[in-house]
KOLDOSE-809563 format. One record per residue: x, y, z of N, C-alpha, C in turn. Coordinates in steps of 0.02 Angstrom, whole numbers, plus 32768, in hexadecimal, padded with zeros to 4 digits. Example, Ala and Ser with C-alpha at 12.3 -4.5 7.8 and 13.67 -1.06 7.14 Angstrom:
# KOLDOSE-809563
82947EE4818682677F1F818682947F5B8186;82827F90816282AC7FCB816582858002818A;
***
This chain:
# KOLDOSE-809563
802A7FC48000800080008000802C803E8000;801880717FD9803F80AF7FD5803A80D48017;807280E780348073810A8074808A81528068;805E8181807A806C81C88070806E81EA80B4;80A0821480C080A6823780FF807782728100;807582968139804682CD8143805183068112;808E831080FA809B834880CC809483348083;807882F98076806B82E5803180A482C1800F;80DA82B180338112828E8014811082458029;8135821B8003813981D48014816D81CA804A;81678192806E8198818180A181DD817A8082;820E819B80A0825381998085826A8151807F;82898142804582A58100803A827580CD801E;823580DE8019820480AF7FFE820B80AC7FB2;81F480757F9281F680727F4881CF80AB7F28;819680BE7F47816E80F47F2A819381367F2D;81BB81417F6281E2817F7F67821581837F2E;8234814A7F1E826481497EE7824181577EA4;820681397E9B81E181457E5D81CC818E7E58;81B681AB7E9081A381F27E9081DE821E7E80;8218820F7E9E825482377E90826782337E46;826081F77E29826F81EF7DE2823E82167DB7;81FD82157DC981CB823B7DA381D882867DA7;81E9829E7DE381F682E67DEB823382FA7DC3;826782D07DC382A382DF7D9D829482E27D52;826F82B17D3A825D82B07CF2823282EC7CDF;820282FD7D0A81D783377CFC820083777CFB;822F837C7D2B825883B87D2E828083C17CEE;82A0838C7CD682C883917C99829E839B7C5B;826183817C5A823683887C20821683CE7C1D;81FF83E77C5681D784247C5681FE84647C63;822B84627C94824984A17CAC827884C17C79;82A5849C7C5782D084BE7C2782A984E27BEF;827784C17BD4825084E07B9E8228851B7BB6;820385127BED81DB85497C07820685817C23;823E856F7C42826B85A27C5C828A85CB7C24;829D85AB7BED82B985CF7BB4828485FD7B95;824685E47B928210860E7B788205864B7BA5;820886407BE781FF86787C15823986A97C11;8275868F7C0482AF86BB7BFB82A186EC7BC3;828986D37B8A827A86FF7B51823D872A7B5F;820D870F7B8581D387367B9881E787747BC0;8210876A7BF2822687A27C1B825387D17BF4;827E87B37BC982AA87DC7BA0828388087B70;824E87EC7B52822688127B2281FF884A7B44;81F488447B8681D4887A7BAB820588B17BBE;8240889D7BD6826C88CD7BF682A688E67BCB;82B688C37B9482ED88DA7B6A82DE891E7B4B;82A089337B4F828D89757B3782B589AB7B5C;82CC899A7B9982F689CA7BBE833889D67B9A;835589A27B7A839189AC7B52838289CE7B10;834A89BC7AF1833689DD7AB383318A287ABD;831D8A3D7AF983138A847B0783548AAC7AFF;838D8A8B7B0683CC8AAE7AFF83D48ACC7AB9;83B38AAD7A8783B48AC87A43836E8ADC7A2B;833D8AB27A3B82FA8AB97A1F82D88AFA7A33;82DE8B0F7A7282BB8B4B7A8982CB8B877A5E;830A8B8E7A4C831E8BC67A2283068BBC79DA;830B8B7E79C182FA8B70797B82B08B7C796C;82838B69799C823C8B71798D821B8BA679B8;82448BCC79DF822B8C067A0282028BF87A40;821D8BD27A7081F98BC27AAD82178BE87AE8;81EC8C097B0F82028C257B4F82068BED7B83;82218BFC7BBE82248BC97BF381DF8BB27C07;81AE8BE17C0B816A8BCE7C1D814B8BA37BE7;81548BB47BA781388B8D7B7181578B477B6F;81988B447B7A81B98B037B7B819E8AD87BB5;81988AF67BF1817E8AD27C2A81378AB97C1E;810E8AE27BFC80CA8ACE7BEC80CB8A937BBB;80F28A987B8680F58A627B5581138A237B71;81468A297B9C816589EE7BB9813489C87BE5;810789EC7C0580D889CC7C33809489BD7C17;808389D87BDC803E89D37BC4802A898B7BB3;805A89607BA68048891A7B98802288FB7BD2;802C89167C0F800B88F97C497FC089087C4C;7FAA893C7C287F6289487C247F3F890C7C02;7F5588FC7BC67F3788C47BA27F4688827BC4;7F82887C7BDE7F96883F7C017F6788317C3C;7F5888657C637F2D885D7C9D7EE5884C7C89;7ECC886C7C547E8888607C3E7E7D88187C27;7EAF87FA7C087EA687B97BE87EC5877F7C0E;7EE3878D7C477F0787597C6D7ED887207C83;7EA187327CA47E7386FE7CBC7E5286D87C82;7E3686FB7C4F7E1A86D57C177E4C86A77BF6;7E8A86BE7BEF7EBD86947BD07ECA86557BF9;7ECE865C7C3A7EDC86217C647EA185F17C66;7E64860C7C647E2A85E07C637E2785B87C21;7E3B85D97BEA7E3E85B47BAB7E74857F7BAC;7EAC858E7BCE7EE1855C7BD67EC785217BFE;7EA2852F7C337E8684F97C5D7E5584CE7C35;7E3084EE7C077DFE84CA7BE07E1C84A37BA6;7E4B84C37B827E6484A57B447EA784817B4B;7EC9848A7B847F0984697B8E7F4384997B88;7F75848E7BB37FAE84BC7BB67FDB84B87B79;7FE3847D7B5D801484737B27800584A17AEC;7FC8849F7AD37FB784C87A997FB185127AAB;7F9685207AE67F8B85667AF87FCE858A7B05;7FFC85697B27803D85887B32806185937AF0;805A85637AC18079856B7A7F805C85A87A5B;801A85B07A5E7FFA85EA7A3E8014862B7A5B;801A862D7A9E803286697ABF8078867B7AA7;80A5864A7AA780EB86577A9680F2866F7A4E;80D086507A2080D7866379D980BE86AA79CD;808486BB79E9806886FE79DC808F87357A00;80A687277A3E80CC875C7A60811087667A3E;812E87307A24816D87377A008167876479C4;8130875C799F812487877965811A87D0797A;80F587DB79B080E8881F79C78129884079E1;8152881A7A05819188357A1F81BE884A79E5;81C3882079B281EC8831797881D1886E7953;818F88767953817088AE792F817F88F2794F;819788F2798E81A9893179AF81E189537988;8206892E7961823C894B79388221897D7905;81E1897B78F781C589A678C3819B89E078E0;81A289EC792181828A27793F81A18A677922;81778A98791381908AD678F381838B14791D;81628B0D795481528B46797F812F8B2D79BE;811B8B5B79EA80FD8B457A2980BE8B1B7A20;80938B2C79F180538B0979EB805B8AC279CF;80858ABA799D80918A76798480B58A4C79BA;80E08A6C79E181028A4A7A1880CE8A337A4B;809E8A5E7A5C80698A4B7A8B80408A107A70;802D8A127A30800289DE7A148025899A7A14;806489997A008089895979FD8093893D7A43;80A389677A7380AC894F7AB8806A89367AD5;803389587AC37FF189427AD97FE288FC7ABD;7FF188F17A7D7FE588B07A5E8012887A7A7D;804E888D7A8F807A885D7AB1805988437AF0;8039886F7B168014885B7B527FD9882E7B42;7FB6883D7B0A7F7D88137AF57F9587CB7AE8;7FCB87C57AC47FE187837AAE8003875A7AE5;8026877A7B13804987547B46801F87487B84;7FE387667B887FB8875D7BC37FAD87137BD2;7FB787017C107FAC86BC7C257FE986907C28;802186A77C0B805B867A7C0A8076866B7C50;8088869F7C7580A786937CB68079866F7CE7;803C86897CF4801186647D237FFD86207D08;7FFA86197CC57FEC85D87CA8802285A57CB9;806185BA7CB58098858D7CC68097857D7D10;808885B07D3B808585A47D838051856F7D93;801685757D747FE285427D7E7FF884FF7D61;801685007D26802D84C37D05805F849E7D30;808E84C17D4E80BF84A27D7B809C84827DB7;806784A27DCF804584897E0B802484457DFF;801484347DC17FF483F37DB4802783BD7DA3;806783D07DA1809C83A07D9180CA83917DCB;80CA83BC7E0080FA83B47E3780D583BA7E7A;80E4838D7EAA80C683927EEC80DA83D37F0F;80B483E57F4180BD84257F638103842B7F82;811D83F47F9D815E83F87FC0819884037F90;818F83F97F4F81C484057F1E81BA84447EF6;818284667F00816C84997ED1819684D97ED4;81AC84ED7F0F81D2852C7F14821485277EED;823784EF7EF5827684E87ED1826C84E47E86;823784C17E70822984BD7E29821585027E0D;81EC85257E3281DA85697E1D821785967E1A;8245858E7E4A828285B77E4982AB85A97E0B;82B085697DF782D585587DBA82B585797D7E;827285767D7B824E85977D44825785E27D47;824E85FF7D81824F86487D88829686647D89;82C886387D8B830C86507D81831486717D3D;82E586627D1082E686827CCE82E086CE7CD4;82BF86E77D0982B887307D1082FC87527D17;832387417D4C836587627D508394874C7D19;8390870C7D0383BD86F67CCD83AF871B7C8D;8370872D7C82835E87537C46838587947C43;838A87B57C7C83AF87F47C7D83FA87E87C82;840E87B37CA5845587A27CAA847387957C65;8450876D7C3D8468875E7BFA845287927BC7;841587AA7BD083F887D87B9F8417881C7B9F;843088337BD9844C88777BDC8488887F7BAD;84BC88557BB384F4885D7B8484E1884D7B3C;84B2881D7B32849D880D7AEE847888477ACF;844B88667AF6842688A07ADD845588D97ACC;848688E47AF784B6891A7AE984DE890B7AAA;84F088CB7AA0851688B97A6484EB88C27A25;84AB88B27A29847F88BA79F08475890479DE;8477892F7A10847489777A0284B0898C79D7;84E7896779DD8522897679B6851B8965796C;84E48944795984D88934791284B6896F78EE;84B689A8790E849589E378F384AD89F078AB;847D89F3787C848C8A017836849589C4780B;849B8988782984A5894B78028465893C77DA;846C8934779884358927776B83FE895D7770;84118997778583E289CE778883B689D177C5;83C089A477F4839989A4783283C189C3786B;839E89E5789883BE8A0178D483CE89C77904;83FD89D37932840F89A0796283D58989798C;83AA89B779A2837189A479CB833F897A79A4;833B89847962830F895B7939832989137935;836B890C792B838988C9792C837C88A6796E;838088CC79A4837788AF79E78331889079ED;82FD88B479D982B9889A79DD82AF885D79B0;82CB885E797482C38826794682E587E7795F;832387EE7974834B87B4798A8330879779CB;831887C179F8830187A87A3882B787957A38;829187A97A05824A879A7A048239875879E2;8258874979AB824487107982825186CB79A1;828486C279CD828D867F79EB825086647A0F;8226868F7A2B81EA86777A4D81BD864F7A1E;81BC866079DE8193863B79AE81AC85F279A8;81EE85E979A5820A85A579A081FC857E79E0;8200859E7A1981F2857C7A5981A985677A5C;817C858F7A3E8136857C7A3C812B853B7A16;814E853379DF814984F579B9816384BA79E2;819A84C47A0781B5848E7A318184847A7A68;815D84A97A81812B84987AB480F984657A99;80E5846F7A5A80B684407A3C80D283F97A39;811483F57A2F813483B47A26814583937A68;815C83B97A99817B839C7AD5814F83997B12;811C83C27B1880F483C57B5580B883967B52;809B83897B8D805B83667B94802F83907BC2;7FEE83887BBC7FC183B17BE37FBE839D7C2D;7FC2835D7C3C7FBC83447C807FED830B7C8B;7FFC82FA7CCB802882C07CD8800D827F7CBB;7FCB82787CB77FAE823B7C9B7FC382307C53;7FD482687C2F7FE682647BE9803182647BDD;805882627C1380A182687C0C80C082287BF3;80D582277BB580F481EB7B97813981DD7BB3;8158820E7BD2819C82057BEC819D81E47C31;816281DB7C51815E81B97C91814881717C88;816481447CB1814A81007CB2810780FF7CD7;80E180CA7CD080A180C77CF280AA80C97D3E;80DF80AA7D5780EC80AA7D9F80FF80F07DB7;812881137D91813A81587DA380FC81857DA1;80D3817B7D70809681A47D69806881997DA6;8061815A7DBB8037814A7DF58053816A7E34;809581667E3D80B381847E7980AA81CF7E7A;80B281EF7E4080A982377E3C8061824C7E4B;803282297E2C7FEB823A7E377FD7822F7E7F;7FF281FB7E9F7FE381EF7EE57FFE82277F11;803B823F7F02805882767F29803182B67F1F;801C82C37EE27FF582FF7ED47FB282FC7EF8;7F9482C17EFA7F5482BA7F1D7F5C82C27F68;7F9882B67F827FA482BD7FCA7FB383037FE1;7FBA83337FB37FC683797FC77F8C83947FF0;7F9D83B980257F6A83D780507F618420803D;7F24843A80477F14848080367EF384A28072;7F0184E280797EE7850A80B07EA38527809C;7E6B850B80B67E28852280A57E21852A8059;7E2584F380337E2C84F87FEB7DF085167FC8;7DFE853A7F907DCB85547F637DD485327F1F;7D9C85187F047D9F84F77EC27D7A851F7E8D;7D4E854C7EA17D2685737E737D4685B77E67;7D4985CD7E277D6D860B7E177D4E86487E39;7D0B864E7E377CEC86897E547CF7868C7E9F;7CF286527EC07CFF86507F087D4886637F17;7D76864D7EEC7DBC865F7EF67DC886AA7EEF;7DA786C97EBD7DB287107EB17D96873C7EE9;7D6787227F107D4B87477F487D7087387F89;7D9D87077F887DC086F37FC47DEF872B7FDC;7DEB873B801C7E15877180387E5F8763802B;7E73872580307EBA871380267ED087247FDF;7EA487177FAE7EB487267F687EBB87717F5E;7E8E87977F7B7E9187E07F747ED087FD7F94;7EE487E17FCC7F2287F87FEC7F5E87E77FC1;7F5D87AC7FA27F9587997F787F9B87C57F3A;7F6287DB7F1F7F6688087EE57F8988497EF7;7F7C88627F337F9C88A17F497FE788977F52;7FFB885D7F6C804288507F778067884B7F35;804B88247F05806F881C7EC58070885E7E9E;803D88877EA6803D88C97E87807A88F17E9F;808888EC7EDF80BE89137EFC810288FB7EE5;811088B97EE9815488A47ED6815E88A67E8A;812788A57E64812F88AD7E1B814288F57E0B;812789257E30813D896B7E28818889707E33;81A1894E7E6781E889517E76821389307E42;820288F27E2E822E88CD7E00822F88ED7DBA;81F589027DA181F489217D5F820B896A7D61;81FD898C7D98821689D07D9E826189D37D9B;828289A17DB982CB899E7DB582E189847D70;82C3894C7D5B82DA892A7D1E82D589557CE0;829E89797CD8829589A17C9C82C489DC7C9A;82D089FB7CD482F68A397CD683408A317CE6;835589F47CF9839B89EA7D0D83CC8A007CD7;83C389EF7C9683F38A077C6483F98A537C62;83C18A777C6683C58AC07C6483E28ADD7CA4;83D58ABC7CDD83F48AD27D1B84408ACD7D16;84588A947CFD84A08A8B7CF584BD8AB97CC0;84978AC57C8C84AE8AF27C5784BB8B387C73;84958B4B7CA6849F8B8C7CC684E28B947CE8;85078B5D7CF1854A8B607D0E85808B687CD8;856B8B767C9A859B8B847C6585BA8B467C46;85978B0E7C4885B28ACF7C2E85A08AC77BE4;85C78A9E7BC185B58A8C7B7C857D8A597B7D;855E8A4D7B4385278A1C7B40853F89D67B54;857B89C37B3E859489807B4F85A4897C7B9A;85BF89B17BB785CB89B17BFF858989AB7C26;855689CE7C0D851489C97C2C84FC89807C28;850689607BEF84F0891B7BE7851088EC7C19;855188F07C21857488C27C4F856488D27C98;856189127CAA855289247CEF850A89137D01;84DD89197CD1849789077CDF848F88BD7CF0;84BE88957CD784B9884D7CE484CB883A7D2C;84F488637D4C850E88527D8F84D688487DC2;84A688777DC98471886C7DFB844A882B7DEF;844288197DB0841A87DE7DA08440879D7DAD;848287A07DAA84AA87657DBD849E87557E07;84A287877E328498877D7E79844F876E7E88;8421878C7E6283DA877E7E6C83CA87357E5D;83EA87197E2983DF86D37E1883F786A57E50;843486B17E67845086887E9D8425868F7EDC;841586CD7EEF83EE86D87F2B83A986B77F28;838886BB7EEF8346869E7EE7834886527EEE;837886317ECF837D85E87ED2838C85D17F19;83B985F47F3B83C985E17F80838D85EC7FAE;836A86237FA4833086337FCD82F985FE7FC2;82F085E87F8582BD85B67F7682CD85747F98;830C85607F98831F85227FBA831185278005;831E856280218311856C806882C685648077;829C8581804B8253857D8056823B85348050;8256850F801F824184C98019825584A08056;828D84B1807682A4848B80B1827F84A180F0;827684E280F8825D84FC8138821485118137;81F7851D80FB81B2853580F881AF857F8108;817A8594812D817185DA8141817486098105;814A85FC80D4814D86218095813D866B809F;810A867980C780F686BF80CF812C86E780F3;814B86CA8126818186EE814881BC86FB8119;81CB86CA80EF820186D480BF81EE8708808B;81AE870A80778197873E804A81A087838069;818F878A80A8819787CA80CB81E087DF80CD;820D87AF80DB825487BF80DE826E87D7809A;825887B78065826E87CA802182558810800F;8217881F802181FC88628013822188988039;8233888A8078825988BA809F829E88C68080;82BE8890806982FF8897804982FA88C2800A;82C488B87FE382BA88E17FA782B2892A7FB8;828A89397FEB827F897F7FFF82BF899E8019;82E68978804083258992805B835689A38023;835C89777FF1838989837FBA837789C17F93;833689CB7F8683208A067F61832E8A467F88;83208A457FC8832C8A817FF183768A917FF5;83A08A5F7FFC83E88A6B800184068A837FBF;83E78A717F8684018A887F4683FC8AD37F3E;83D08AF27F6583CA8B3B7F6583FF8B5B7F92;84108B377FC784428B517FF784888B4D7FD9;84988B147FB984DB8B0A7F9C84D58B137F50;84E98B4D7F3884DA8B5F7EF285138B527EC1;854F8B467ED885858B387EA9857A8AF37E8A;85998AE47E5285878AAB7E2985888A687E4E;85C08A557E6B85C78A127E8885988A087EC4;85978A377EF685688A2D7F2D851F8A2C7F17;850D8A577EE884C78A597ED084B68A177EAD;84E489FC7E8684D889BD7E6484D189847E97;84F989867ECC84F389537F0084AF89567F22;849789927F2E8456899A7F4E841D89827F21;842189927EE183EF897A7EB283F2892E7EAA;842E89117EB3843488C97EB3840D88AA7EED;841588C77F2983EE88B07F6283A388B47F55;838F88EC7F36834888F57F27832E88BF7EF8;835588AE7EC68340887B7E96834088357EB6;837188267EE0837087E67F05832F87E17F2C;831C88177F4E82DF88167F7682A0880E7F4D;829888387F19825A88367EF3825287F67ECA;828987DD7EAE828587A07E86827C87637EB2;829C87617EEC829187297F1B824A872B7F36;823087677F4381EB876E7F5A81BB87507F27;81C8875D7EE8819D87437EB2819D86F77EB1;81D686D87EBB81DB868F7EBA81B586707EF4;81C1868A7F30819E866F7F6B8153867B7F65;814186B67F4D80FB86CA7F4A80D186997F22;80E986837EE880BF865B7EBC80B786127ED2;80D485FF7F0A80C585BE7F27808D85C57F5B;807A86017F6E8048860B7FA2800185FE7F8A;7FEA86197F507FA5860D7F3C7F9285C47F36;7FC2859A7F227FB385537F197FA785307F5C;7FB485537F937FA585377FD57F5B85377FE5;7F32855C7FBF7EEA855C7FCC7EBF855F7F8D;7EDE855E7F517EB8855E7F137EC5851C7EEF;7E9084FD7ED57E9884BF7EAF7E6C84C27E71;7E7984957E407E50848F7E057E4A84CF7DDE;7E0C84DE7DC87DFF851B7DA17E0E85597DC9;7E0485567E0B7E1385907E367E5E859F7E35;7E88856A7E307ED085767E2C7EE385967DEA;7EC8857B7DB27ED885977D707EC285DF7D6A;7E8385EC7D7B7E6886307D757E7E865D7DAD;7E8286417DEA7E94866B7E237EDB86857E1F;7F0A865A7E0B7F4F86707E037F5386A47DCC;7F2D869A7D967F2C86CC7D607F0F870E7D79;7EDB870B7DA27EBD87497DBE7EEF876E7DE9;7F1187497E157F4487677E417F7A87887E16;7F9187647DE37FC7877E7DBA7FB187B87D8E;7F7187B67D767F5A87EA7D497F54882D7D6D;7F35882B7DA97F2F88697DCF7F7488807DE7;7F9B88507E007FDD88637E18800B887B7DE1;8003885E7DA5802F88707D6E802588B87D57;7FEE88D67D6B7FE5891D7D5A801F89477D78;803F892B7DAB807B894C7DC680B289517D92;80B089257D5F80E189297D2980D889667CFF;809C89837D00809189C47CE080A289FC7D11;808A89F67D4F80928A2C7D7F80DB8A3A7D8E;81048A057D96814A8A0F7DA881708A377D74;81748A207D3481988A477D02817B8A8D7CF7;81388A937CF6811A8AD47CEA81278B047D24;81218AEB7D61812C8B157D9C81748B2F7D9D;81A48B027D9081EA8B187D9081F78B4C7D59;81DA8B407D1D81E38B707CE781C48BB37CF5;81878BB27D1181658BF17D21818B8C187D56;81A18BF67D8A81C78C187DBF820B8C307DA6;82288C0B7D7782678C227D5A825D8C627D33;82278C667D0B82198CA47CE682088CDD7D15;81E78CCE7D4C81D18D027D7B82098D1C7DA6;82348CEF7DBF82678D037DEF82AD8D067DD1;82B68CE97D9582F98CE87D7783268CB37D94;830B8C867DBE83348C537DE0830C8C137DE6;83308BDA7DEA830F8B9A7DF683018B8D7E40;83198BB97E6D83148BAC7EB582CC8BA67ECD;82A18BD37EB5825B8BD27ECC82398B907EBA;82488B767E7E822C8B367E6A82448AFD7E95;82848AFD7EA9829F8AC87ED4827D8AC97F19;82758B057F3482568B0C7F76820D8AF67F73;81EA8B0A7F3D81A58AF77F36819C8AAB7F33;81C88A897F0D81C38A407F0981D48A1F7F4B;82048A3B7F7182158A1F7FB281D98A247FE2;81B68A5C7FE1817C8A64800C81458A327FFB;813B8A267FBB810789F67FA5811989B07FBC;8158899D7FBA816D895B7FD181628953801C;816B89888042815F8984808A8115897B8099;80EA899B807280A28991807A80918948806C;80B0892C803780A488E6802680BB88B7805E;80F088C98081810888A180BA80D2889E80F0;80B388D780FD807D88D9812E804288AD811A;803188AE80D97FF9888580C1800B883B80C7;804A882A80B9805F87E480C0805B87CE8109;806B87FA8138806487EA817F801B87DD8191;7FEE880581757FA687FB81817F8F87B98162;7FAB87A781287F99876881087FA8872D8135;7FDF8731815B7FF186FB81887FBC86EF81BC;7F97872381CD7F63871D82017F2686F681E8;7F1D86F381A57EE186D1818A7EF3868F8168;7F32867A816B7F46863881527F678612818B;7F6A85D181857F8385A881BD7FBC857A81A9;7FBB855F816C7FED852E81598024854A812D;80208589811A804E85A480E7808485CE8108;
***
C-alpha cells in the first residue's frame, strides 16, 4: 500500500519515493528548460526596450514620460486579458495555448522595430500585452499540476531564474546589437527588437512537440512513475481550499495577494526598465551600460535560487516574502543615499535580489488554497491586477524624472510602496494557517 506522510510526500527510502523522485527529475528536465527559456525571452521582450531607449527615444522623438508610458502600456491589455487567457488554457490545454501565446508575442516584439513615433510605439506595445497575456500565470498553474507542493518552490525558482538571467545575458547582448546601427539600413535598436523577438516563435513550435497537457498524458514517464506522481499530488494539503473561480476572486486572501504583487512588480519593473538610463547618466558608453546592467541580475539569480531552497527546507513562505520585500525597499532607499556609481549599483543589486526573490516565494502561496479552475483563473487574476504595477513602475519613475530632474524621487516612491506591501503580507499571515 502507498504510504504518504502528512506533508504529501512518500516515506523516505520507499520504492514509491524513488519513483516519485524519478518522475520529478524527468518532469524538471522536460518542462523547465523549455518554459524557462521562453520566459527568458518573454521578460527580455518586455524590458529590453530600456536599452532601445538609448537610441530609439531620439530617433522617433520620445520624451521620458512618453517612453515610460509606452514601456508600461502593454500591461493595460495584459491585465484585461490575463484571466480569459488562463481560463481558455484550462479549457483547451496548456500545450497548444502556450504555443499560441509564444508565437504571437514573438511577432509583436519583433514588430517594435518598425515603430515610427510615440503612437505607433504605444500601439505595438499594447498588442504585445494582448498576445502575451496568460503566459506567466499559465506556466505557474501548469507547474502546479506537475509537481507536488513540497518541490514547487525550487522548481518555480529554476523557471523564474529566467527573469534575472534575461537581464544578465540580455543586457550585454542588447548593447552589442545596438552596435549594429546602420547595418543593412536598420538602426541598432531595430536589430535588437528583431533578433530578440523572433526566437519566441520557434519556442512556440517546440511547445507543440515536447509538452503534454497533464501528467496522465506524459509519454516520458513510466506507468509506475505516473502513479507515484499522481498519488503525491493527490496528497497535497490546502488551507481552506477554493475550487470555484468566482469564490476565489472574492476571497480576502486573493485580494491581499493582488496588492502585494502589484507592489513588488512596481519595484522590479521600475528598476529593470530604467536601469540602463540610470547607468547612462554616469557617463558610460552603451557597451559599459550593458555589462554593468548584468551585475545586479547575476547576484539576483544566485540570491533567488538560494532563497528558494531555504523556503523548500524551512517553509514559512509569508515570513520569507516579508523579508524579501524589506530587502527590496532598503536597497531602493540606500540607492538615493549613495549616489556614486559603484555604491548605487550595489544598492540597486540588493533591491533586485529582494524584489525578484519576493516574486519567486510569492507565487507558491496561492496554490496553498486554490485548486482546479480556481487555481488557473485565480492565479491569473492575482497576476493581472498585480501586473498593472508593470505600468505604474516605469511610468512613475519617468514622470518623476521629468518633474524633478532626478531618479531619486522614483526610487523613494518604490521603496515606500514595498514597505506597504510588507505590512499587507503581515496581515495575510493572520488569515492563513499553513503557509
